[in-house]
N, C-alpha and C positions, 0 to 999 in steps of 0.2 A: 455495469450491467452484465457484462459477459462473464463475470465471476460468480454470479448468482447460481447458475446451474451447477457449477463445480462445488459451491458451498452446500447446496441442497443435497447433492449426491454424497458428499463426504459426511454430512449430518445423518442422512438416511442410512448410509452404510455403517456408521459408527453406532447407531442405535439398534441394529439387528440383534447383536449378541456380544458377549464379552470378547469372543475370538475375532469377530468382525471389527470391534473397536480397536483391538491390538493391531490388526492388519492395517486399519486406517492410519493409526499412529506411525506404523512402520513405513507406510507409503509417504506420509508427510515428512518423515526423517530421511527418506532417500534423496539422492542428489537432484533428481527431477522434481520431487515434491518440494524440496527447499527452494529450488529455482522458481517454481510457481508461487510459493509463498512470498519470496522476496519481490518478484515482479508485481504481485497484487499489493504488497505493502507500499512499494514505490508509487504505483499508480494511484492508490488511495490517498497517500500523503501528498502527492503532487496536486491532485484534484482539490484537496482541502486547502492547502496553502495558496494555490493559485486563485481559488475562490475568495479567500480572505483578502488577498492582494487586490483583486478586482473590486471588491466591495470598498476597500479603503480608497482606491483610485476614484471610485464613483463619488465619494464625498470630498475629493480634492487632495487627499493625502498621497504624496508621492506621484503626482501627475506629470511632473516635468520629465523630460527625456532621460536625464541622468539618473534621477530617482527611480524611474520605471525600469531602466536597465539593471540598476543595482538590486531592486526588489525581485526582478526576474531571476537573476543569478542566485539570490538568497533563497528563492522558492526551489530552484533546482538543487541547491546545496542541502537545504533542510530535508527535502524528499530523499536525497541520496543518503543522508545521515540516518533517516528512519529505516531505509532499506538495509543499511549496514548494521544497524541495531537488530534488525530482524534476523540477519545472518548469525549474529552472536547469541541471540536469545532462543532461536528455533532449534 
């Protein structure tokens, strides 16, 4: 939810004019902009994968301690992979 104002600001700024759109793209390509994008990608991916993990655990899949720990590490790993892909693609 904290990313929504940032996204609205970037959208509004990019729709002002062609020059503002170019400036927004340059902001996103700066090191600080890329860091924000990577953190947002990691947080979103982690939230998605953790939610799927918990839904599966609610129906009894992976509810044992060992399976729960393995799925927690898998969630962290896949979220990190999404963040790494964002670095490569952004």
